[in-house]
C-alpha positions as CSV (number, residue, x, y, z in Angstrom):
1,M,-5.8,16.2,-1.0
2,S,-8.5,18.8,-1.2
3,K,-6.9,20.9,1.6
4,T,-3.2,21.4,1.0
5,P,-1.3,21.6,4.3
6,P,1.6,24.1,4.7
7,K,4.8,22.8,3.3
8,R,7.0,21.5,6.1
9,S,9.8,19.0,6.0
10,R,10.2,17.3,9.3
11,P,8.9,13.7,9.4
12,T,6.8,14.5,12.4
13,D,5.2,17.4,10.5
14,V,4.4,15.2,7.6
15,L,2.8,12.6,9.9
16,A,0.7,15.4,11.6
17,D,-0.4,16.8,8.3
18,L,-1.5,13.4,6.9
19,R,-3.2,12.4,10.2
20,D,-5.1,15.7,10.3
21,A,-6.2,15.3,6.7
22,I,-7.6,11.9,7.4
23,L,-9.3,12.9,10.6
24,D,-10.9,16.0,9.1
25,G,-12.1,14.1,6.0
26,S,-9.9,15.8,3.5
27,L,-8.6,12.3,2.7
28,G,-11.8,10.3,2.9
29,P,-12.3,6.6,3.6
30,G,-10.9,4.3,0.9
31,K,-8.9,7.1,-0.7
32,P,-5.7,5.8,-2.3
33,L,-2.6,7.4,-0.9
34,R,0.0,7.8,-3.7
35,Q,3.3,8.5,-2.2
36,D,4.6,10.7,-5.1
37,K,1.5,12.8,-5.2
38,L,1.5,13.3,-1.4
39,A,5.2,14.2,-1.4
40,A,4.6,16.8,-4.1
41,S,1.6,18.3,-2.3
42,L,3.6,18.5,1.0
43,G,6.8,19.7,-0.7
44,V,8.9,16.8,0.6
45,S,10.6,13.7,-0.6
46,K,8.8,10.3,-0.6
47,I,10.9,9.0,2.3
48,P,9.1,11.0,5.2
49,V,5.8,10.3,3.4
50,R,6.4,6.6,3.5
51,E,7.5,6.7,7.1
52,A,4.3,8.6,8.0
53,L,2.1,6.2,6.1
54,L,3.6,3.2,7.9
55,R,3.1,5.0,11.2
56,L,-0.6,5.6,10.3
57,V,-0.9,1.9,9.4
58,A,0.1,1.2,13.0
59,E,-2.4,3.7,14.2
60,G,-5.2,2.0,12.2
61,L,-5.9,5.1,10.0
62,V,-4.3,3.7,6.9
63,S,-4.3,0.2,5.4
64,V,-2.0,-1.5,2.9
65,E,-3.5,-3.6,0.2
66,A,-1.6,-6.0,-2.0
67,N,-0.8,-4.6,-5.5
68,R,-2.7,-1.4,-4.6
69,G,-0.5,0.3,-2.0
70,F,-1.7,2.5,0.9
71,A,-5.3,3.7,1.3
72,V,-7.3,5.5,4.0
73,T,-9.0,2.9,6.2
74,R,-12.7,2.5,5.5
75,L,-15.3,3.2,8.1
76,E,-16.9,-0.1,9.2
77,S,-19.6,-0.6,11.9
78,E,-17.9,-3.8,13.2
79,E,-14.6,-2.0,13.5
80,A,-16.2,0.9,15.3
81,D,-17.9,-1.4,17.8
82,E,-14.6,-3.2,18.5
83,I,-12.6,0.0,18.9
84,L,-15.1,1.6,21.2
85,D,-15.1,-1.6,23.3
86,I,-11.3,-1.4,23.7
87,R,-11.6,2.3,24.6
88,A,-14.1,1.5,27.3
89,V,-11.7,-1.1,28.9
90,L,-8.7,1.2,28.8
91,E,-10.4,4.5,29.8
92,C,-12.4,3.0,32.6
93,R,-9.3,1.6,34.1
94,A,-7.6,5.0,33.7
95,V,-10.4,6.9,35.4
96,L,-10.5,4.4,38.3
97,L,-6.9,5.0,38.9
98,A,-7.1,8.8,38.4
99,V,-10.1,9.9,40.4
100,P,-8.6,9.3,43.9
101,H,-5.7,11.6,42.9
102,M,-7.8,14.2,41.1
103,S,-7.3,17.8,42.4
104,D,-9.9,20.6,42.6
105,A,-7.7,22.4,39.9
106,T,-8.3,19.5,37.6
107,I,-12.0,19.6,38.1
108,A,-12.0,23.3,37.5
109,E,-10.0,22.9,34.3
110,A,-12.3,20.1,33.0
111,T,-15.3,22.4,33.7
112,Q,-13.7,25.1,31.6
113,I,-13.1,22.7,28.8
114,L,-16.7,21.6,28.8
115,D,-17.9,25.2,28.9
116,E,-15.9,26.0,25.8
117,A,-16.9,22.8,24.0
118,E,-20.6,23.7,24.5
119,L,-20.1,27.2,23.0
120,T,-18.0,26.4,20.0
121,T,-19.5,26.1,16.6
122,S,-16.5,24.4,15.1
123,I,-16.5,20.6,14.7
124,D,-12.7,20.6,14.6
125,R,-12.5,22.6,17.8
126,W,-15.2,20.4,19.5
127,G,-13.2,17.4,18.6
128,E,-10.0,18.9,20.1
129,L,-11.9,19.8,23.3
130,N,-13.5,16.4,23.5
131,W,-10.1,14.7,23.6
132,A,-8.7,17.4,26.0
133,F,-11.5,16.6,28.4
134,H,-11.0,12.9,28.4
135,A,-7.2,13.1,28.5
136,L,-7.4,15.5,31.5
137,L,-9.5,13.0,33.5
138,Y,-6.9,10.3,33.0
139,E,-3.8,12.3,33.6
140,P,-3.8,12.0,37.5
141,A,-3.6,8.2,37.1
142,N,0.1,8.8,36.3
143,R,0.2,5.9,33.8
144,P,1.9,7.3,30.7
145,K,1.9,4.0,28.8
146,L,-1.8,3.6,29.4
147,N,-2.5,7.1,28.3
148,Q,-0.4,6.6,25.2
149,L,-2.5,3.6,24.3
150,I,-5.7,5.5,24.9
151,R,-4.5,8.3,22.6
152,Q,-3.6,5.9,19.9
153,I,-7.0,4.2,19.9
154,S,-8.8,7.5,20.2
155,N,-7.2,8.6,16.9
156,Q,-9.0,5.7,15.3
157,T,-12.4,6.7,16.7
158,E,-12.2,10.4,16.0
159,R,-13.2,9.9,12.3
160,Y,-16.3,7.9,13.4
161,I,-17.3,10.5,16.0
162,R,-16.9,13.3,13.5
163,V,-19.3,11.5,11.1
164,L,-21.7,11.0,14.0
165,I,-21.6,14.7,15.0
166,T,-22.1,15.9,11.4
167,N,-25.1,13.7,10.8
168,S,-27.0,13.5,14.2
169,D,-27.7,15.2,17.5
170,Y,-24.9,13.2,19.2
171,R,-23.0,16.3,20.3
172,S,-25.7,17.5,22.8
173,T,-26.0,13.9,24.2
174,A,-22.2,13.6,24.6
175,E,-22.1,17.0,26.4
176,R,-24.7,16.0,28.9
177,E,-22.9,12.7,29.6
178,H,-19.6,14.6,30.0
179,R,-21.2,16.7,32.7
180,T,-22.4,13.7,34.5
181,I,-19.1,12.0,34.4
182,L,-17.4,15.1,35.7
183,A,-19.9,15.4,38.6
184,A,-18.9,11.9,39.7
185,C,-15.2,12.8,39.5
186,A,-15.9,16.0,41.6
187,L,-17.4,13.7,44.3
188,R,-14.3,11.5,44.0
189,N,-16.5,8.6,43.3
190,E,-14.3,6.5,41.0
191,E,-16.8,3.6,40.7
192,A,-19.6,5.9,39.5
193,A,-17.2,7.8,37.2
194,S,-16.0,4.6,35.6
195,A,-19.6,3.2,35.2
196,L,-20.8,6.4,33.6
197,L,-17.8,6.6,31.3
198,A,-18.3,3.0,30.2
199,Q,-21.9,3.7,29.4
200,H,-20.9,6.9,27.5
201,I,-18.3,5.1,25.3
202,R,-20.4,2.0,24.6
203,Q,-23.5,4.0,23.7
204,T,-21.3,6.0,21.3
205,G,-20.2,2.8,19.7
206,D,-23.8,1.6,19.4
207,L,-24.8,4.9,17.8
208,I,-21.9,4.8,15.3
209,A,-22.6,1.2,14.3
210,R,-26.3,1.9,13.8
211,F,-25.5,5.0,11.7
212,L,-23.0,3.2,9.5
213,D,-25.4,0.2,9.0
214,E,-28.2,2.5,8.1
215,Q,-25.9,4.4,5.7
216,A,-24.8,1.2,4.1
217,V,-28.5,0.2,3.5
218,R,-29.2,3.7,2.0
219,N,-26.2,3.4,-0.3
220,S,-27.3,-0.1,-1.4
221,Q,-30.8,1.1,-2.1
222,Q,-29.5,4.1,-4.1
223,S,-27.2,1.9,-6.2
224,E,-30.0,-0.6,-6.9
225,G,-32.3,2.3,-7.9
């Protein structure tokens, strides 16, 4: 790991450290995850490391390969397209249920989140605020299981979105779309909010798939050259 997390012992801490390292790119796509090396770098035994890796497998951030062990899941355009499609279904359902119960305080808090997101220069902070905005919109639905599923699938897309932000002008586009979605929520128009959210998520999926496909072509051309 290129960025050594603080040494902590609780299994939840180990899970959080490894998840963060994958999401911020410290542990890149395809990186083998050796339990003994991770345990040493985190200052723990291999038991909480293995538990964390199995949890990350369930989240889709880590894969298990026969005779090779754990590795960080690779970024694939087909996977990105499928994951964003699932997100659209889950999140549009959540916002349909949430908007009728949305308070003025929620709209004001969401506005503050977008204000801060547009000002920050940190990709890490922007990612946190991006999730905070989406999660806040779904909270009034009062569907904890649905929100839990959305969070889990969101973890799988965060790496893709980070790559997109780093290599394109996606961030400014996303910020404009967030404002439009919030405006529909402020009007308590759940149908419009859901439609705009679906468009936002699916366009993000299209952009990620296109970027990864183009990257694969470039890498192939470089290896041939």
